[in-house]
C-alpha positions in Angstrom: 58.2 -51.5 -63.6 56.3 -54.1 -61.6 56.6 -57.7 -62.9 56.4 -60.7 -60.6 59.4 -63.0 -61.0 57.1 -65.9 -62.2 56.0 -63.8 -65.2 59.4 -62.7 -66.4 59.7 -65.8 -68.6 56.3 -65.3 -70.3 56.4 -64.1 -73.9 54.6 -61.1 -75.4 54.6 -59.4 -78.9 57.7 -57.4 -79.7 57.2 -53.7 -79.0 53.6 -54.0 -77.9 54.2 -51.8 -74.9 56.3 -49.1 -76.7 53.4 -47.1 -78.2 51.6 -47.2 -74.8 54.6 -45.8 -73.0 55.2 -43.3 -75.8 51.6 -42.1 -75.5 51.9 -41.7 -71.7 54.9 -39.5 -72.1 53.7 -37.5 -75.2 50.1 -37.0 -74.3 50.3 -37.2 -70.5 53.2 -34.9 -69.8 54.1 -32.9 -72.9 52.4 -29.8 -71.6 53.6 -30.2 -67.9 56.8 -28.6 -66.9 57.1 -30.8 -63.8 56.9 -34.1 -65.7 55.2 -37.1 -64.2 55.3 -40.8 -63.5 54.6 -43.9 -65.7 54.0 -47.3 -64.2 54.3 -50.5 -66.2 52.8 -53.6 -64.5 52.2 -57.2 -65.3 50.2 -59.8 -63.4 48.4 -63.0 -63.9 44.7 -62.7 -63.7 42.3 -65.7 -64.3 44.8 -67.6 -66.4 45.7 -64.6 -68.6 48.5 -62.1 -68.6 47.4 -58.5 -67.7 49.7 -55.7 -68.8 49.1 -52.1 -67.7 50.8 -48.8 -68.6 49.5 -46.0 -66.3 50.5 -42.4 -66.1 49.5 -39.6 -63.7 49.4 -37.0 -66.5 46.7 -35.0 -68.2 44.4 -37.8 -69.1 42.7 -38.4 -72.4 40.7 -35.6 -74.0 36.9 -35.8 -73.6 36.5 -36.7 -77.3 39.4 -39.2 -77.6 40.1 -40.8 -81.0 42.8 -43.5 -81.4 45.9 -42.4 -83.2 48.4 -44.6 -85.1 50.0 -46.1 -81.9 46.7 -47.2 -80.3 45.3 -48.5 -83.6 48.5 -50.5 -84.1 48.2 -52.1 -80.7 44.5 -53.0 -81.2 45.2 -54.4 -84.7 48.2 -56.4 -83.6 46.3 -57.9 -80.6 43.4 -58.8 -82.9 45.7 -60.4 -85.5 47.8 -62.4 -83.0 45.1 -63.4 -80.5 41.6 -62.7 -81.9 39.0 -62.8 -79.2 41.5 -64.0 -76.6 43.0 -60.5 -76.2 41.4 -57.3 -74.8 42.6 -53.7 -74.8 41.1 -50.8 -72.8 42.1 -47.2 -72.4 40.6 -45.4 -69.4 41.3 -42.1 -67.8 40.0 -38.8 -66.4 41.1 -35.4 -67.7 43.7 -34.1 -65.3 44.1 -37.4 -63.5 46.0 -39.7 -65.8 45.4 -42.6 -68.1 45.4 -46.4 -67.8 46.1 -48.6 -70.8 45.5 -52.3 -70.1 45.7 -55.4 -72.3 44.9 -59.0 -71.5 46.7 -61.7 -73.4 46.9 -65.5 -73.2 49.8 -66.7 -71.0 52.9 -68.4 -72.3 52.5 -68.2 -76.1 55.7 -69.1 -77.9 54.9 -68.2 -81.5 57.1 -65.4 -83.0 57.5 -62.5 -82.9 57.7 -62.4 -79.1 60.0 -61.0 -76.5 60.3 -61.8 -72.8 58.8 -59.3 -70.3 61.7 -57.0 -69.1 
């Protein structure tokens, strides 16, 4: 987990990272006996909060379709932030996946949690 000290007081939607970490473990490593690594990063970029969950697992399938978790993340970001939020999912088969979301900084409306 890589979060600069200055960002640890910023707020984000409750459990917004949970489905991304769960997907990294379930889809990235479930077929690998040796496991893998997941990185969670936060940084400020152009006045916004950039959150990333990256794994070194199997990567998304060639014909990827969002499941319940990713749809939930996309829907919640749209509901809470509208056009102020972005979500991307990128990866290469056999080389891992990077899920990234950009949110406005320092929102205080519920339901929010502090970055761990």
